[in-house]
Backbone as XML, in Angstrom:
<?xml version="1.0"?>
<chain id="A" units="angstrom">
  <residue number="1" name="MET">
    <atom name="N" x="-154.292" y="-82.724" z="68.350"/>
    <atom name="CA" x="-154.364" y="-83.725" z="67.302"/>
    <atom name="C" x="-155.747" y="-83.682" z="66.712"/>
  </residue>
  <residue number="2" name="LYS">
    <atom name="N" x="-155.820" y="-83.917" z="65.416"/>
    <atom name="CA" x="-157.083" y="-83.969" z="64.689"/>
    <atom name="C" x="-157.391" y="-85.435" z="64.356"/>
  </residue>
  <residue number="3" name="ILE">
    <atom name="N" x="-158.619" y="-85.846" z="64.626"/>
    <atom name="CA" x="-159.055" y="-87.205" z="64.347"/>
    <atom name="C" x="-160.278" y="-87.145" z="63.451"/>
  </residue>
  <residue number="4" name="GLU">
    <atom name="N" x="-160.200" y="-87.845" z="62.322"/>
    <atom name="CA" x="-161.351" y="-87.966" z="61.445"/>
    <atom name="C" x="-161.712" y="-89.450" z="61.353"/>
  </residue>
  <residue number="5" name="LYS">
    <atom name="N" x="-162.986" y="-89.716" z="61.325"/>
    <atom name="CA" x="-163.395" y="-91.125" z="61.181"/>
    <atom name="C" x="-164.408" y="-91.255" z="60.062"/>
  </residue>
  <residue number="6" name="GLU">
    <atom name="N" x="-164.285" y="-92.355" z="59.328"/>
    <atom name="CA" x="-165.184" y="-92.687" z="58.248"/>
    <atom name="C" x="-165.682" y="-94.109" z="58.457"/>
  </residue>
  <residue number="7" name="LEU">
    <atom name="N" x="-166.954" y="-94.280" z="58.703"/>
    <atom name="CA" x="-167.551" y="-95.588" z="58.917"/>
    <atom name="C" x="-168.317" y="-95.989" z="57.660"/>
  </residue>
  <residue number="8" name="ASN">
    <atom name="N" x="-167.963" y="-97.156" z="57.118"/>
    <atom name="CA" x="-168.617" y="-97.685" z="55.944"/>
    <atom name="C" x="-169.017" y="-99.111" z="56.246"/>
  </residue>
  <residue number="9" name="GLY">
    <atom name="N" x="-170.246" y="-99.298" z="56.655"/>
    <atom name="CA" x="-170.698" y="-100.626" z="57.074"/>
    <atom name="C" x="-169.957" y="-101.071" z="58.307"/>
  </residue>
  <residue number="10" name="ASP">
    <atom name="N" x="-169.213" y="-102.184" z="58.195"/>
    <atom name="CA" x="-168.449" y="-102.675" z="59.363"/>
    <atom name="C" x="-166.964" y="-102.337" z="59.243"/>
  </residue>
  <residue number="11" name="GLN">
    <atom name="N" x="-166.667" y="-101.366" z="58.380"/>
    <atom name="CA" x="-165.264" y="-100.918" z="58.206"/>
    <atom name="C" x="-165.109" y="-99.477" z="58.670"/>
  </residue>
  <residue number="12" name="LEU">
    <atom name="N" x="-164.138" y="-99.258" z="59.551"/>
    <atom name="CA" x="-163.875" y="-97.931" z="60.086"/>
    <atom name="C" x="-162.483" y="-97.507" z="59.698"/>
  </residue>
  <residue number="13" name="VAL">
    <atom name="N" x="-162.379" y="-96.311" z="59.158"/>
    <atom name="CA" x="-161.076" y="-95.692" z="58.901"/>
    <atom name="C" x="-160.944" y="-94.502" z="59.826"/>
  </residue>
  <residue number="14" name="VAL">
    <atom name="N" x="-159.853" y="-94.459" z="60.584"/>
    <atom name="CA" x="-159.566" y="-93.352" z="61.471"/>
    <atom name="C" x="-158.305" y="-92.682" z="60.968"/>
  </residue>
  <residue number="15" name="LYS">
    <atom name="N" x="-158.406" y="-91.380" z="60.636"/>
    <atom name="CA" x="-157.257" y="-90.618" z="60.154"/>
    <atom name="C" x="-156.733" y="-89.731" z="61.285"/>
  </residue>
  <residue number="16" name="LEU">
    <atom name="N" x="-155.421" y="-89.844" z="61.529"/>
    <atom name="CA" x="-154.790" y="-89.073" z="62.575"/>
    <atom name="C" x="-153.883" y="-88.008" z="62.021"/>
  </residue>
  <residue number="17" name="ASP">
    <atom name="N" x="-153.932" y="-86.827" z="62.608"/>
    <atom name="CA" x="-153.109" y="-85.710" z="62.177"/>
    <atom name="C" x="-152.573" y="-84.992" z="63.405"/>
  </residue>
  <residue number="18" name="GLY">
    <atom name="N" x="-151.245" y="-84.936" z="63.516"/>
    <atom name="CA" x="-150.622" y="-84.268" z="64.679"/>
    <atom name="C" x="-149.787" y="-85.237" z="65.514"/>
  </residue>
  <residue number="19" name="ARG">
    <atom name="N" x="-149.953" y="-85.138" z="66.813"/>
    <atom name="CA" x="-149.179" y="-85.953" z="67.763"/>
    <atom name="C" x="-150.099" y="-86.833" z="68.587"/>
  </residue>
  <residue number="20" name="LEU">
    <atom name="N" x="-149.780" y="-88.109" z="68.633"/>
    <atom name="CA" x="-150.535" y="-89.045" z="69.472"/>
    <atom name="C" x="-149.710" y="-89.339" z="70.708"/>
  </residue>
  <residue number="21" name="ASP">
    <atom name="N" x="-150.041" y="-88.678" z="71.795"/>
    <atom name="CA" x="-149.233" y="-88.790" z="73.019"/>
    <atom name="C" x="-150.174" y="-88.805" z="74.236"/>
  </residue>
  <residue number="22" name="THR">
    <atom name="N" x="-149.588" y="-88.616" z="75.401"/>
    <atom name="CA" x="-150.351" y="-88.707" z="76.658"/>
    <atom name="C" x="-151.536" y="-87.765" z="76.695"/>
  </residue>
  <residue number="23" name="SER">
    <atom name="N" x="-151.396" y="-86.589" z="76.109"/>
    <atom name="CA" x="-152.502" y="-85.606" z="76.165"/>
    <atom name="C" x="-153.579" y="-85.869" z="75.111"/>
  </residue>
  <residue number="24" name="THR">
    <atom name="N" x="-153.257" y="-86.555" z="74.031"/>
    <atom name="CA" x="-154.238" y="-86.765" z="72.957"/>
    <atom name="C" x="-154.784" y="-88.189" z="72.896"/>
  </residue>
  <residue number="25" name="ALA">
    <atom name="N" x="-154.096" y="-89.149" z="73.480"/>
    <atom name="CA" x="-154.534" y="-90.536" z="73.442"/>
    <atom name="C" x="-155.918" y="-90.760" z="74.024"/>
  </residue>
  <residue number="26" name="PRO">
    <atom name="N" x="-156.292" y="-90.070" z="75.107"/>
    <atom name="CA" x="-157.666" y="-90.246" z="75.641"/>
    <atom name="C" x="-158.750" y="-89.887" z="74.626"/>
  </residue>
  <residue number="27" name="GLU">
    <atom name="N" x="-158.490" y="-88.916" z="73.788"/>
    <atom name="CA" x="-159.440" y="-88.542" z="72.741"/>
    <atom name="C" x="-159.609" y="-89.689" z="71.737"/>
  </residue>
  <residue number="28" name="LEU">
    <atom name="N" x="-158.487" y="-90.307" z="71.347"/>
    <atom name="CA" x="-158.567" y="-91.434" z="70.440"/>
    <atom name="C" x="-159.254" y="-92.621" z="71.112"/>
  </residue>
  <residue number="29" name="ASP">
    <atom name="N" x="-158.967" y="-92.847" z="72.385"/>
    <atom name="CA" x="-159.665" y="-93.916" z="73.129"/>
    <atom name="C" x="-161.161" y="-93.732" z="73.074"/>
  </residue>
  <residue number="30" name="SER">
    <atom name="N" x="-161.609" y="-92.491" z="73.240"/>
    <atom name="CA" x="-163.066" y="-92.192" z="73.182"/>
    <atom name="C" x="-163.647" y="-92.513" z="71.813"/>
  </residue>
  <residue number="31" name="VAL">
    <atom name="N" x="-162.931" y="-92.150" z="70.764"/>
    <atom name="CA" x="-163.375" y="-92.451" z="69.410"/>
    <atom name="C" x="-163.495" y="-93.957" z="69.214"/>
  </residue>
  <residue number="32" name="PHE">
    <atom name="N" x="-162.506" y="-94.694" z="69.673"/>
    <atom name="CA" x="-162.552" y="-96.131" z="69.545"/>
    <atom name="C" x="-163.711" y="-96.720" z="70.360"/>
  </residue>
  <residue number="33" name="LYS">
    <atom name="N" x="-163.900" y="-96.282" z="71.578"/>
    <atom name="CA" x="-164.982" y="-96.816" z="72.431"/>
    <atom name="C" x="-166.343" y="-96.599" z="71.823"/>
  </residue>
  <residue number="34" name="GLU">
    <atom name="N" x="-166.554" y="-95.437" z="71.227"/>
    <atom name="CA" x="-167.888" y="-95.154" z="70.662"/>
    <atom name="C" x="-168.076" y="-95.736" z="69.271"/>
  </residue>
  <residue number="35" name="SER">
    <atom name="N" x="-167.008" y="-96.127" z="68.615"/>
    <atom name="CA" x="-167.122" y="-96.533" z="67.210"/>
    <atom name="C" x="-166.886" y="-97.992" z="66.879"/>
  </residue>
  <residue number="36" name="LEU">
    <atom name="N" x="-166.283" y="-98.758" z="67.776"/>
    <atom name="CA" x="-165.857" y="-100.118" z="67.435"/>
    <atom name="C" x="-166.878" y="-101.216" z="67.648"/>
  </residue>
  <residue number="37" name="LYS">
    <atom name="N" x="-168.053" y="-100.887" z="68.164"/>
    <atom name="CA" x="-169.020" y="-101.908" z="68.514"/>
    <atom name="C" x="-169.345" y="-102.869" z="67.376"/>
  </residue>
  <residue number="38" name="ASP">
    <atom name="N" x="-169.662" y="-102.370" z="66.219"/>
    <atom name="CA" x="-170.066" y="-103.226" z="65.099"/>
    <atom name="C" x="-169.026" y="-103.276" z="64.010"/>
  </residue>
  <residue number="39" name="VAL">
    <atom name="N" x="-167.783" y="-102.896" z="64.323"/>
    <atom name="CA" x="-166.714" y="-102.836" z="63.345"/>
    <atom name="C" x="-165.972" y="-104.159" z="63.277"/>
  </residue>
  <residue number="40" name="LYS">
    <atom name="N" x="-165.650" y="-104.576" z="62.040"/>
    <atom name="CA" x="-164.844" y="-105.777" z="61.843"/>
    <atom name="C" x="-163.490" y="-105.473" z="61.236"/>
  </residue>
  <residue number="41" name="SER">
    <atom name="N" x="-163.339" y="-104.266" z="60.669"/>
    <atom name="CA" x="-162.076" y="-103.866" z="60.079"/>
    <atom name="C" x="-161.784" y="-102.425" z="60.451"/>
  </residue>
  <residue number="42" name="LEU">
    <atom name="N" x="-160.688" y="-102.235" z="61.174"/>
    <atom name="CA" x="-160.247" y="-100.885" z="61.554"/>
    <atom name="C" x="-158.953" y="-100.585" z="60.828"/>
  </residue>
  <residue number="43" name="THR">
    <atom name="N" x="-158.945" y="-99.467" z="60.100"/>
    <atom name="CA" x="-157.729" y="-98.989" z="59.443"/>
    <atom name="C" x="-157.393" y="-97.634" z="60.046"/>
  </residue>
  <residue number="44" name="VAL">
    <atom name="N" x="-156.166" y="-97.530" z="60.557"/>
    <atom name="CA" x="-155.704" y="-96.249" z="61.151"/>
    <atom name="C" x="-154.725" y="-95.638" z="60.141"/>
  </residue>
  <residue number="45" name="ASP">
    <atom name="N" x="-155.135" y="-94.522" z="59.564"/>
    <atom name="CA" x="-154.339" y="-93.818" z="58.558"/>
    <atom name="C" x="-153.480" y="-92.788" z="59.292"/>
  </residue>
  <residue number="46" name="MET">
    <atom name="N" x="-152.180" y="-93.010" z="59.281"/>
    <atom name="CA" x="-151.223" y="-92.147" z="60.021"/>
    <atom name="C" x="-150.476" y="-91.194" z="59.095"/>
  </residue>
  <residue number="47" name="ALA">
    <atom name="N" x="-151.032" y="-90.879" z="57.923"/>
    <atom name="CA" x="-150.353" y="-89.995" z="56.965"/>
    <atom name="C" x="-149.996" y="-88.641" z="57.605"/>
  </residue>
  <residue number="48" name="GLY">
    <atom name="N" x="-150.844" y="-88.135" z="58.488"/>
    <atom name="CA" x="-150.602" y="-86.832" z="59.092"/>
    <atom name="C" x="-149.990" y="-86.922" z="60.485"/>
  </residue>
  <residue number="49" name="LEU">
    <atom name="N" x="-149.671" y="-88.134" z="60.943"/>
    <atom name="CA" x="-149.153" y="-88.291" z="62.300"/>
    <atom name="C" x="-147.674" y="-87.995" z="62.350"/>
  </residue>
  <residue number="50" name="GLU">
    <atom name="N" x="-147.309" y="-87.053" z="63.216"/>
    <atom name="CA" x="-145.889" y="-86.644" z="63.368"/>
    <atom name="C" x="-145.160" y="-87.446" z="64.414"/>
  </residue>
  <residue number="51" name="TYR">
    <atom name="N" x="-145.898" y="-87.907" z="65.442"/>
    <atom name="CA" x="-145.245" y="-88.521" z="66.613"/>
    <atom name="C" x="-146.246" y="-89.447" z="67.286"/>
  </residue>
  <residue number="52" name="ILE">
    <atom name="N" x="-145.707" y="-90.551" z="67.833"/>
    <atom name="CA" x="-146.551" y="-91.463" z="68.648"/>
    <atom name="C" x="-145.769" y="-91.858" z="69.888"/>
  </residue>
  <residue number="53" name="SER">
    <atom name="N" x="-146.412" y="-91.804" z="71.030"/>
    <atom name="CA" x="-145.771" y="-92.176" z="72.308"/>
    <atom name="C" x="-146.350" y="-93.509" z="72.782"/>
  </residue>
  <residue number="54" name="SER">
    <atom name="N" x="-145.879" y="-93.952" z="73.927"/>
    <atom name="CA" x="-146.380" y="-95.208" z="74.488"/>
    <atom name="C" x="-147.880" y="-95.124" z="74.772"/>
  </residue>
  <residue number="55" name="ALA">
    <atom name="N" x="-148.369" y="-93.956" z="75.113"/>
    <atom name="CA" x="-149.807" y="-93.792" z="75.381"/>
    <atom name="C" x="-150.586" y="-94.035" z="74.082"/>
  </residue>
  <residue number="56" name="GLY">
    <atom name="N" x="-150.058" y="-93.567" z="72.954"/>
    <atom name="CA" x="-150.688" y="-93.809" z="71.669"/>
    <atom name="C" x="-150.655" y="-95.289" z="71.298"/>
  </residue>
  <residue number="57" name="LEU">
    <atom name="N" x="-149.530" y="-95.929" z="71.565"/>
    <atom name="CA" x="-149.430" y="-97.384" z="71.297"/>
    <atom name="C" x="-150.469" y="-98.146" z="72.127"/>
  </residue>
  <residue number="58" name="ARG">
    <atom name="N" x="-150.647" y="-97.707" z="73.387"/>
    <atom name="CA" x="-151.630" y="-98.355" z="74.260"/>
    <atom name="C" x="-153.040" y="-98.227" z="73.701"/>
  </residue>
  <residue number="59" name="SER">
    <atom name="N" x="-153.373" y="-97.038" z="73.152"/>
    <atom name="CA" x="-154.677" y="-96.834" z="72.545"/>
    <atom name="C" x="-154.914" y="-97.800" z="71.396"/>
  </residue>
  <residue number="60" name="LEU">
    <atom name="N" x="-153.891" y="-97.971" z="70.565"/>
    <atom name="CA" x="-153.998" y="-98.861" z="69.420"/>
    <atom name="C" x="-154.137" y="-100.305" z="69.901"/>
  </residue>
  <residue number="61" name="LEU">
    <atom name="N" x="-153.376" y="-100.667" z="70.926"/>
    <atom name="CA" x="-153.469" y="-102.028" z="71.456"/>
    <atom name="C" x="-154.845" y="-102.309" z="72.049"/>
  </residue>
  <residue number="62" name="ASN">
    <atom name="N" x="-155.411" y="-101.322" z="72.743"/>
    <atom name="CA" x="-156.752" y="-101.474" z="73.290"/>
    <atom name="C" x="-157.793" y="-101.675" z="72.185"/>
  </residue>
  <residue number="63" name="ALA">
    <atom name="N" x="-157.617" y="-100.956" z="71.060"/>
    <atom name="CA" x="-158.538" y="-101.115" z="69.918"/>
    <atom name="C" x="-158.399" y="-102.534" z="69.360"/>
  </residue>
  <residue number="64" name="LYS">
    <atom name="N" x="-157.162" y="-103.016" z="69.272"/>
    <atom name="CA" x="-156.936" y="-104.388" z="68.776"/>
    <atom name="C" x="-157.595" y="-105.401" z="69.697"/>
  </residue>
  <residue number="65" name="LYS">
    <atom name="N" x="-157.470" y="-105.186" z="71.007"/>
    <atom name="CA" x="-158.116" y="-106.076" z="71.975"/>
    <atom name="C" x="-159.627" y="-106.064" z="71.827"/>
  </residue>
  <residue number="66" name="ALA">
    <atom name="N" x="-160.199" y="-104.878" z="71.557"/>
    <atom name="CA" x="-161.636" y="-104.738" z="71.391"/>
    <atom name="C" x="-162.116" y="-105.506" z="70.170"/>
  </residue>
  <residue number="67" name="LEU">
    <atom name="N" x="-161.257" y="-105.657" z="69.175"/>
    <atom name="CA" x="-161.634" y="-106.359" z="67.943"/>
    <atom name="C" x="-161.134" y="-107.812" z="67.930"/>
  </residue>
  <residue number="68" name="TYR">
    <atom name="N" x="-160.544" y="-108.275" z="69.035"/>
    <atom name="CA" x="-160.000" y="-109.621" z="69.092"/>
    <atom name="C" x="-161.076" y="-110.652" z="68.758"/>
  </residue>
  <residue number="69" name="ASN">
    <atom name="N" x="-160.769" y="-111.580" z="67.884"/>
    <atom name="CA" x="-161.686" y="-112.620" z="67.416"/>
    <atom name="C" x="-162.926" y="-112.046" z="66.697"/>
  </residue>
  <residue number="70" name="LYS">
    <atom name="N" x="-162.888" y="-110.795" z="66.362"/>
    <atom name="CA" x="-164.033" y="-110.146" z="65.726"/>
    <atom name="C" x="-163.633" y="-109.380" z="64.459"/>
  </residue>
  <residue number="71" name="GLY">
    <atom name="N" x="-162.374" y="-108.886" z="64.457"/>
    <atom name="CA" x="-161.958" y="-108.097" z="63.310"/>
    <atom name="C" x="-160.461" y="-107.849" z="63.306"/>
  </residue>
  <residue number="72" name="SER">
    <atom name="N" x="-160.038" y="-106.986" z="62.392"/>
    <atom name="CA" x="-158.621" y="-106.716" z="62.208"/>
    <atom name="C" x="-158.298" y="-105.246" z="62.335"/>
  </residue>
  <residue number="73" name="VAL">
    <atom name="N" x="-157.020" y="-104.964" z="62.606"/>
    <atom name="CA" x="-156.536" y="-103.586" z="62.695"/>
    <atom name="C" x="-155.340" y="-103.470" z="61.772"/>
  </residue>
  <residue number="74" name="LYS">
    <atom name="N" x="-155.381" y="-102.451" z="60.924"/>
    <atom name="CA" x="-154.277" y="-102.195" z="59.996"/>
    <atom name="C" x="-153.838" y="-100.756" z="60.137"/>
  </residue>
  <residue number="75" name="ILE">
    <atom name="N" x="-152.506" y="-100.545" z="60.149"/>
    <atom name="CA" x="-151.918" y="-99.210" z="60.217"/>
    <atom name="C" x="-151.400" y="-98.889" z="58.818"/>
  </residue>
  <residue number="76" name="ILE">
    <atom name="N" x="-151.813" y="-97.747" z="58.259"/>
    <atom name="CA" x="-151.330" y="-97.379" z="56.925"/>
    <atom name="C" x="-150.714" y="-95.964" z="56.941"/>
  </residue>
  <residue number="77" name="ASN">
    <atom name="N" x="-149.885" y="-95.733" z="55.936"/>
    <atom name="CA" x="-149.252" y="-94.433" z="55.712"/>
    <atom name="C" x="-148.397" y="-93.937" z="56.889"/>
  </residue>
  <residue number="78" name="ALA">
    <atom name="N" x="-147.755" y="-94.871" z="57.580"/>
    <atom name="CA" x="-146.889" y="-94.498" z="58.705"/>
    <atom name="C" x="-145.575" y="-93.944" z="58.208"/>
  </residue>
  <residue number="79" name="ASN">
    <atom name="N" x="-145.089" y="-92.880" z="58.835"/>
    <atom name="CA" x="-143.793" y="-92.329" z="58.430"/>
    <atom name="C" x="-142.653" y="-93.122" z="59.082"/>
  </residue>
  <residue number="80" name="GLU">
    <atom name="N" x="-141.432" y="-92.795" z="58.713"/>
    <atom name="CA" x="-140.259" y="-93.551" z="59.208"/>
    <atom name="C" x="-140.144" y="-93.541" z="60.711"/>
  </residue>
  <residue number="81" name="MET">
    <atom name="N" x="-140.405" y="-92.399" z="61.338"/>
    <atom name="CA" x="-140.299" y="-92.311" z="62.807"/>
    <atom name="C" x="-141.335" y="-93.211" z="63.467"/>
  </residue>
  <residue number="82" name="VAL">
    <atom name="N" x="-142.546" y="-93.222" z="62.967"/>
    <atom name="CA" x="-143.600" y="-94.047" z="63.559"/>
    <atom name="C" x="-143.262" y="-95.532" z="63.359"/>
  </residue>
  <residue number="83" name="ILE">
    <atom name="N" x="-142.797" y="-95.873" z="62.172"/>
    <atom name="CA" x="-142.397" y="-97.278" z="61.915"/>
    <atom name="C" x="-141.269" y="-97.692" z="62.827"/>
  </residue>
  <residue number="84" name="GLU">
    <atom name="N" x="-140.324" y="-96.812" z="63.073"/>
    <atom name="CA" x="-139.222" y="-97.111" z="63.972"/>
    <atom name="C" x="-139.737" y="-97.387" z="65.381"/>
  </residue>
  <residue number="85" name="VAL">
    <atom name="N" x="-140.705" y="-96.594" z="65.855"/>
    <atom name="CA" x="-141.291" y="-96.825" z="67.173"/>
    <atom name="C" x="-141.966" y="-98.195" z="67.227"/>
  </residue>
  <residue number="86" name="PHE">
    <atom name="N" x="-142.683" y="-98.546" z="66.163"/>
    <atom name="CA" x="-143.337" y="-99.851" z="66.085"/>
    <atom name="C" x="-142.294" y="-100.990" z="66.108"/>
  </residue>
  <residue number="87" name="GLU">
    <atom name="N" x="-141.172" y="-100.796" z="65.406"/>
    <atom name="CA" x="-140.130" y="-101.811" z="65.359"/>
    <atom name="C" x="-139.434" y="-101.983" z="66.708"/>
  </residue>
  <residue number="88" name="VAL">
    <atom name="N" x="-139.069" y="-100.870" z="67.328"/>
    <atom name="CA" x="-138.324" y="-100.901" z="68.603"/>
    <atom name="C" x="-139.192" y="-101.519" z="69.726"/>
  </residue>
  <residue number="89" name="THR">
    <atom name="N" x="-140.489" y="-101.240" z="69.702"/>
    <atom name="CA" x="-141.364" y="-101.739" z="70.765"/>
    <atom name="C" x="-141.895" y="-103.146" z="70.482"/>
  </residue>
  <residue number="90" name="GLY">
    <atom name="N" x="-141.677" y="-103.660" z="69.282"/>
    <atom name="CA" x="-142.207" y="-104.965" z="68.917"/>
    <atom name="C" x="-143.619" y="-104.917" z="68.417"/>
  </residue>
  <residue number="91" name="PHE">
    <atom name="N" x="-144.219" y="-103.722" z="68.330"/>
    <atom name="CA" x="-145.579" y="-103.599" z="67.867"/>
    <atom name="C" x="-145.721" y="-103.903" z="66.374"/>
  </residue>
  <residue number="92" name="LYS">
    <atom name="N" x="-144.630" y="-103.898" z="65.659"/>
    <atom name="CA" x="-144.684" y="-104.242" z="64.224"/>
    <atom name="C" x="-145.044" y="-105.713" z="64.059"/>
  </residue>
  <residue number="93" name="ASN">
    <atom name="N" x="-144.804" y="-106.522" z="65.103"/>
    <atom name="CA" x="-145.208" y="-107.920" z="65.068"/>
    <atom name="C" x="-146.664" y="-108.116" z="65.492"/>
  </residue>
  <residue number="94" name="VAL">
    <atom name="N" x="-147.254" y="-107.082" z="66.076"/>
    <atom name="CA" x="-148.617" y="-107.154" z="66.560"/>
    <atom name="C" x="-149.608" y="-106.589" z="65.531"/>
  </residue>
  <residue number="95" name="PHE">
    <atom name="N" x="-149.174" y="-105.554" z="64.806"/>
    <atom name="CA" x="-150.043" y="-104.871" z="63.838"/>
    <atom name="C" x="-149.486" y="-105.054" z="62.419"/>
  </residue>
  <residue number="96" name="GLU">
    <atom name="N" x="-150.388" y="-105.016" z="61.467"/>
    <atom name="CA" x="-149.998" y="-104.917" z="60.069"/>
    <atom name="C" x="-149.720" y="-103.451" z="59.829"/>
  </residue>
  <residue number="97" name="VAL">
    <atom name="N" x="-148.447" y="-103.099" z="59.521"/>
    <atom name="CA" x="-148.022" y="-101.721" z="59.368"/>
    <atom name="C" x="-147.522" y="-101.495" z="57.944"/>
  </residue>
  <residue number="98" name="GLN">
    <atom name="N" x="-148.068" y="-100.475" z="57.295"/>
    <atom name="CA" x="-147.645" y="-100.117" z="55.941"/>
    <atom name="C" x="-147.088" y="-98.688" z="55.945"/>
  </residue>
  <residue number="99" name="ALA">
    <atom name="N" x="-145.940" y="-98.533" z="55.309"/>
    <atom name="CA" x="-145.307" y="-97.220" z="55.210"/>
    <atom name="C" x="-146.103" y="-96.299" z="54.294"/>
  </residue>
  <residue number="100" name="GLY">
    <atom name="N" x="-145.969" y="-95.013" z="54.519"/>
    <atom name="CA" x="-146.661" y="-94.019" z="53.709"/>
    <atom name="C" x="-145.854" y="-93.523" z="52.572"/>
  </residue>
</chain>
């Protein structure tokens, strides 16, 4: 999986390309741990994301917890498969999710 990040003041955009699963989620966790300290707005751009597993969902939930009472997390450009995973798991009620 390819991860790009753009930090602009207290706003972080993370672009994902590939598969977010058990083998790649730890890499995303590392990006979040090193980047969320002074962030108030996290946008995860999933335009290039082909697949997300429960490990990927856990990474996103951990980022949301890190920003609890401090900032927001928004998912953008999610494809139909990713949106379906968010709906089935109830994560669509936890995150603001926008289709791509």
